[in-house]
C-alpha positions in Angstrom: 54.0 -40.9 5.7 54.2 -43.9 8.3 57.5 -45.8 8.8 58.5 -48.9 10.9 61.8 -50.3 11.6 62.7 -54.0 10.8 65.9 -56.1 10.7 66.0 -57.2 7.0 68.5 -58.6 4.4 67.9 -58.5 0.7 66.8 -61.8 -1.0 65.7 -61.2 -4.5 65.1 -58.6 -7.1 62.1 -59.2 -9.7 62.5 -57.3 -12.9 59.3 -58.3 -14.6 59.1 -60.9 -17.3 61.1 -62.0 -20.5 59.6 -62.5 -24.1 58.7 -66.1 -23.1 56.7 -64.5 -20.1 59.3 -66.1 -17.5 60.2 -64.0 -14.5 63.4 -62.2 -14.5 64.8 -62.8 -11.3 68.2 -61.8 -9.8 69.1 -63.5 -6.4 70.8 -61.0 -4.1 73.6 -61.9 -1.5 71.7 -60.2 1.4 74.6 -60.7 3.8 73.8 -59.8 7.5 70.7 -58.6 8.9 70.6 -54.6 9.1 68.1 -52.3 10.8 66.2 -50.5 8.4 63.5 -47.8 8.7 60.9 -48.6 5.9 58.4 -46.4 4.5 55.2 -48.7 4.7 53.9 -47.3 1.5 56.3 -49.3 -0.3 55.2 -52.6 1.2 53.3 -54.7 -1.3 52.8 -57.7 1.0 54.4 -59.8 3.9 54.5 -63.3 4.4 56.0 -65.6 7.4 59.5 -65.2 5.8 59.6 -62.1 3.2 58.4 -58.4 2.9 57.8 -57.6 -0.6 59.0 -54.0 -1.4 58.1 -51.7 -4.4 61.3 -50.3 -5.7 62.5 -48.0 -8.5 62.5 -48.6 -12.2 59.3 -51.0 -11.9 61.1 -53.6 -9.8 60.2 -55.4 -6.7 62.6 -56.8 -3.9 62.1 -59.5 -1.5 63.6 -59.0 2.1 63.9 -61.4 4.7 63.0 -60.2 8.1 63.7 -61.1 11.7 60.6 -61.9 13.8 57.2 -63.4 13.2 54.1 -62.2 10.9 52.3 -61.4 14.0 55.1 -59.2 15.1 55.4 -57.3 11.9 51.4 -56.8 11.9 51.7 -55.2 15.3 54.3 -52.9 14.0 52.1 -52.0 11.1 49.3 -51.3 13.5 51.4 -49.2 15.7 52.2 -47.2 12.7 48.7 -46.6 11.9 48.3 -49.1 9.2 45.4 -51.4 9.3 46.8 -54.9 9.4 44.2 -57.9 9.9 
C-alpha cells in the first residue's frame, strides 16, 4: 500500500441520494488543518481545493488540503502513483 502525508480538514460527507434523487450531504466543521497519513487507494479524485476520499458505509468525504494541485500530484508520483 502507498501512503502520502497531507494537511487536511474535513469539509463534507456524501451519503448517497434520497428518494427524490437529491444528494444527501452533511457539512462538517473541519476545524483546524491536521497532518494526516492517507492511504492513496482511498483517493477517488483531487481538485485544486479538495480531496475526494472513499469512506466506510458507502460514503465519500471531501477534505480541504493545504498546497496546490501540482504539489499534490508530486506527492502521489513520489508514492509511485501515476498522476498526470
